[in-house]
Structure formats: structure tokens, C-alpha cells
C-alpha positions as CSV (number, residue, x, y, z in Angstrom):
1,M,121.8,-180.9,310.8
2,S,122.0,-177.5,312.1
3,N,119.9,-174.3,310.5
4,G,123.1,-172.3,309.4
5,E,123.6,-170.4,306.0
6,I,124.0,-172.3,303.0
7,T,126.1,-171.4,300.0
8,L,125.2,-173.1,296.8
9,A,127.4,-172.5,293.4
10,A,127.5,-173.7,290.2
11,G,129.1,-172.0,287.2
12,D,129.5,-167.7,288.1
13,A,126.4,-167.8,290.5
14,E,125.9,-168.6,293.8
15,V,123.1,-168.8,296.1
16,R,122.9,-167.9,299.8
17,V,120.2,-169.8,301.7
18,L,119.1,-169.2,305.0
19,P,117.3,-171.5,306.9
20,G,117.3,-169.7,310.1
21,N,115.6,-166.9,308.7
22,G,112.4,-168.5,307.3
23,G,113.7,-170.5,304.9
24,R,114.6,-167.8,302.7
25,I,117.0,-167.2,300.3
26,G,119.2,-164.3,301.3
27,G,121.3,-163.7,298.2
28,L,121.9,-164.6,294.3
29,L,125.3,-163.4,292.8
30,V,125.4,-163.9,289.3
31,G,128.8,-162.9,288.1
32,G,129.2,-160.7,290.8
33,S,126.1,-158.8,290.9
34,E,123.8,-159.6,293.7
35,L,120.0,-159.5,292.3
36,L,118.0,-159.5,295.7
37,R,117.6,-156.8,297.6
38,Q,119.4,-157.2,300.8
39,G,118.2,-157.4,304.1
40,E,116.5,-159.5,306.9
41,R,112.9,-159.1,305.6
42,F,114.3,-159.1,301.6
43,G,116.0,-161.6,299.6
44,C,113.3,-164.6,298.7
45,F,111.0,-166.0,301.3
46,P,108.7,-168.8,300.9
47,M,104.5,-167.8,301.2
48,V,103.2,-171.3,302.9
49,P,101.0,-171.9,304.1
50,W,99.4,-168.9,302.3
51,C,100.1,-165.9,299.7
52,G,99.2,-162.1,300.0
53,R,96.4,-161.1,302.6
54,I,93.8,-163.0,304.3
55,R,90.7,-160.7,304.7
56,D,90.8,-160.0,308.8
57,G,93.1,-162.6,308.9
58,Q,90.0,-165.2,308.6
59,F,89.5,-168.4,306.8
60,L,86.9,-170.7,306.5
61,D,88.5,-174.5,307.3
62,G,86.0,-176.7,306.8
63,G,83.2,-175.2,308.9
64,V,85.1,-173.2,311.0
65,V,86.4,-170.1,310.8
66,R,90.0,-169.7,311.8
67,Q,91.5,-166.5,312.6
68,M,95.4,-165.7,312.0
69,P,97.4,-162.9,313.8
70,L,96.8,-159.6,312.3
71,N,100.6,-159.1,311.0
72,S,99.6,-156.4,308.3
73,P,96.6,-155.0,310.1
74,P,93.7,-155.4,309.4
75,H,95.1,-158.5,307.8
76,A,97.2,-161.5,308.3
77,I,99.9,-161.5,305.3
78,H,102.3,-164.1,303.6
79,G,102.0,-167.2,305.7
80,T,103.9,-168.2,309.1
81,A,106.5,-170.0,307.9
82,R,108.9,-167.1,306.8
83,D,108.7,-166.2,310.3
84,G,110.1,-169.7,311.9
85,A,113.7,-171.4,311.6
86,W,113.6,-174.2,309.0
87,R,115.6,-177.1,309.2
88,T,118.6,-178.2,307.2
89,A,118.0,-181.9,305.7
90,R,120.4,-182.1,303.2
91,T,122.6,-180.3,300.9
92,S,125.4,-180.6,298.2
93,A,127.4,-178.0,296.2
94,D,124.3,-177.0,294.1
95,E,120.9,-178.2,296.1
96,A,119.7,-177.3,299.5
97,V,116.7,-179.3,301.1
98,L,114.6,-178.0,304.0
99,T,112.2,-178.8,305.9
100,Y,109.9,-177.1,308.7
101,E,106.7,-178.2,310.7
102,L,103.6,-176.5,310.7
103,T,102.8,-174.9,314.3
104,D,101.0,-172.1,316.1
105,P,99.3,-170.2,315.0
106,W,98.2,-172.4,312.1
107,P,95.5,-174.7,313.5
108,H,97.1,-177.9,311.7
109,S,100.3,-180.5,311.7
110,G,102.1,-180.5,308.3
111,K,105.4,-180.7,306.8
112,I,106.6,-178.3,304.3
113,T,109.9,-179.2,302.0
114,Q,111.3,-176.4,299.9
115,I,114.5,-177.8,297.6
116,V,116.7,-175.3,296.5
117,S,118.7,-176.2,293.1
118,L,120.9,-174.0,291.3
119,G,121.8,-174.4,287.8
120,E,124.7,-172.4,285.8
121,D,122.1,-170.4,284.4
122,S,118.9,-171.2,286.7
123,L,117.4,-171.4,290.0
124,T,114.5,-173.8,290.9
125,L,112.8,-173.3,294.1
126,S,110.1,-176.2,294.7
127,M,107.6,-176.7,297.9
128,S,105.4,-179.1,299.1
129,V,102.9,-179.1,301.6
130,E,102.3,-183.0,303.4
131,T,99.8,-183.4,306.2
132,Y,99.9,-186.8,307.9
133,E,96.3,-186.4,309.9
134,D,93.7,-183.8,308.8
135,S,93.1,-182.0,305.7
136,F,93.4,-178.3,305.3
137,P,93.5,-175.5,302.7
138,A,96.9,-173.9,301.9
139,Q,98.6,-172.1,299.3
140,I,102.5,-172.0,298.1
141,G,103.9,-169.3,296.7
142,W,107.9,-167.2,296.7
143,H,108.0,-163.6,297.5
144,P,111.6,-162.2,295.8
145,W,112.6,-158.8,295.9
146,F,114.7,-158.4,293.0
147,N,117.0,-155.3,293.2
148,R,115.5,-152.3,290.6
149,N,119.1,-151.1,289.8
150,L,122.2,-153.2,289.4
151,G,124.3,-150.3,288.7
152,G,123.0,-149.2,285.0
153,E,119.4,-148.4,284.0
154,D,116.8,-149.4,286.0
155,V,114.7,-153.2,285.6
156,R,111.6,-153.1,282.8
157,I,109.0,-156.1,283.9
158,D,107.3,-157.7,280.8
159,F,104.1,-159.9,280.9
160,H,101.4,-160.5,279.4
161,P,98.6,-161.5,281.6
162,A,95.0,-162.8,280.6
163,W,93.5,-160.7,283.3
164,Q,93.9,-158.6,286.1
165,E,92.2,-159.3,289.7
166,E,90.7,-156.0,290.4
167,R,91.8,-154.7,293.7
168,G,89.5,-153.0,296.2
169,E,90.5,-150.0,298.3
170,D,91.2,-152.9,301.6
171,H,94.3,-154.4,298.9
172,L,92.2,-157.4,298.2
173,P,90.9,-158.9,295.0
174,T,87.3,-158.0,294.2
175,G,86.5,-161.2,292.8
176,N,86.4,-159.5,289.1
177,R,88.4,-159.6,286.4
178,V,89.7,-156.8,284.6
179,E,91.8,-156.0,281.3
180,P,95.6,-155.7,283.1
181,K,96.5,-151.8,284.0
182,P,99.8,-150.4,283.4
183,G,101.6,-150.2,286.4
184,P,102.7,-149.4,289.1
185,W,101.4,-152.4,290.4
186,D,100.6,-154.2,293.6
187,D,98.2,-156.6,292.3
188,C,97.6,-160.3,290.9
189,F,97.4,-161.0,287.7
190,G,95.9,-164.5,286.2
191,M,98.5,-166.3,283.4
192,P,96.4,-169.8,282.7
193,E,99.3,-171.1,280.5
194,G,101.7,-170.6,283.2
195,V,103.6,-167.7,284.9
196,D,106.1,-165.9,282.7
197,V,107.4,-162.4,283.3
198,T,110.7,-161.3,282.0
199,L,112.8,-158.8,284.2
200,T,115.2,-156.9,282.0
201,W,118.2,-154.9,283.1
202,P,119.2,-153.5,280.1
203,G,122.4,-154.1,278.5
204,Q,123.3,-156.3,281.8
205,L,121.0,-159.2,282.3
206,E,117.6,-160.6,281.5
207,L,116.0,-163.2,283.9
208,K,113.0,-165.3,283.0
209,V,110.5,-166.0,286.1
210,A,108.3,-169.4,285.0
211,S,106.2,-171.4,286.9
212,R,103.2,-174.5,286.1
213,E,101.3,-172.1,288.8
214,Q,98.7,-169.7,287.1
215,W,99.1,-166.6,289.5
216,A,101.2,-163.7,290.2
217,V,101.8,-161.0,292.3
218,V,103.5,-158.4,290.6
219,Y,104.9,-155.2,293.1
220,D,106.4,-152.6,291.8
221,E,105.5,-149.1,294.5
222,Q,109.6,-149.5,296.0
223,D,112.3,-147.6,294.9
224,A,115.0,-150.5,295.9
225,A,112.9,-153.1,294.7
226,V,110.5,-155.1,292.3
227,C,108.7,-158.2,293.2
228,V,107.7,-161.2,290.9
229,E,106.0,-163.5,293.3
230,P,104.4,-167.1,291.5
231,Q,101.5,-168.4,293.7
232,T,99.0,-171.3,293.9
233,G,96.3,-169.2,294.2
234,P,94.9,-165.5,294.5
235,P,95.4,-163.3,297.5
236,N,92.8,-164.0,300.1
237,G,92.6,-167.6,298.1
238,L,92.2,-169.4,301.2
239,N,88.9,-168.3,301.3
240,T,88.3,-167.7,297.2
241,A,90.3,-170.6,295.7
242,Q,90.7,-173.3,298.2
243,R,93.5,-175.7,297.6
244,L,92.9,-178.9,299.5
245,V,96.0,-180.6,301.3
246,T,95.1,-184.2,302.1
247,P,96.7,-187.1,303.7
248,L,97.0,-188.6,300.1
249,E,97.4,-185.6,298.0
250,P,100.3,-183.1,299.4
251,L,100.2,-179.4,297.7
252,E,103.0,-179.0,295.2
253,A,104.9,-175.9,293.2
254,S,108.0,-174.6,291.7
255,T,109.3,-172.2,289.9
256,T,112.7,-171.4,288.4
257,W,114.4,-168.1,287.0
258,T,116.4,-168.3,283.9
259,W,119.1,-166.0,283.3
260,R,121.3,-164.6,280.3
261,R,123.9,-162.0,280.2
262,L,122.9,-158.9,277.7
């Protein structure tokens, strides 16, 4: 199938899926309100095979130091799959399955599958990274840009993390865990019971971002949008908290956004 735009619908919700633009969600309309920031680099993109920044673009892969392109100098950021065209494996009225084959500059072959599943009051995004050959470290995450304002008051972000990863001057976790601090944030938080963050546009909509994963980056330093990014490990995690993809064991993760009118 082609990598043309896909529209899913359920109840009064509509999702635009853009396989050709990094497998990203281009828009999420709920009752006519667009929840995601519009634009070629926005919406909600998959972060894979890593999330956030890798220090100096380097990670240890077995005994080999790998170098990724410095697309956010001096670091490499957000994986490679958001820059590629994904293929559409199949679609229905409310679900799309996309695939992406890992390729240069990533040093290993592997297949990524992303499932986008829309309900009347929820959107579930699932991803898996599989390898048929070498084992390698990887991460999975999502980077949604939620509109700060839907025409009323600005959004409120409510969450209760167990800790905040102390952030160094290079924007990477130092390895110390600290008490969660008030925003603005470009920070990673630990949520050992699973990611659970509530976005509230007062008088309009409440949306919960949930995941069984234990890490979320919250970014709200821009005027237009706020980001709540569930992921399988912290920034620089290819170096500090490795999760391996093996021929016997893929890396899998999912996140569900659930909303209700206020």
C-alpha cells in the first residue's frame, strides 16, 4: 500500500495519520477542536530507535561505540524513524498499521511496527521494534505537541512523579534523581507505577496520557504547545538504561490518551 495520508474516525473524533512524514499523527480532532499543534514537524511523532538526546550522538553497542548524526548539536535527538517514510500495512475505519525498516544511519537492520487505534473517547498508539539478526539497544517513545490553548484558558498539566531526573547544563540527565520541581520543564520524570499525566483545558476538555512505561518527558517551554512524552527510558538511555531488542524478544510499548468533555 502507499504511504499517503490516512483518516480514522470514531464517534466525533478524527485522526490524521501521515505515514510518509515519519509515521506521525498529523492531527487529532475531538468535536471539531484540533488538539495537536499543526505543522510538518509537529503533530505527534514516534521516537525510535531512541528517545530524546544521546550525548554527543554516541552510544555503546556491545563493545562498539556508534556515532549518530548530530541533528541537535552537540547531541543526536529523537531517533531516525521520524525522518523516514513509513509503509501502510493495513487500515480500517478506526485503525492503521504502519511499518518502517531501520536503515542508515542506524547500524542494525530491524522492523518497527506502529498501530494507531482510535475509539470514541481514546487513542491508543502501540509500537514494537523487532530484529531478525543482531541484538541491539533501542528505545520507544512518542512526542505529541498538544495545543496550549483551544480557544479558552491555557492548558493545565497535572502529574505526580516519584522523581525528576536532574538536568545538566547539556540538557541531559546527570544521573541524580531529585524532588520534582515546578515548571517550566524540559525534563524527564520517573513514574514507576506507569505514566499518568492529565491535561486540562478548563471548561473544555480533559485528556489523560497513560502508559505502562515508567518515564515521561514534559516540555512546556514554548508558547504554542506542550509535550507529554511517554517513553521506555530516559534521555541518553541508550547509554544509561539499555533495553535490548533480540531475535527472541522485541521491544514493545504503548500509550493511551483518553478524553472527556468538561
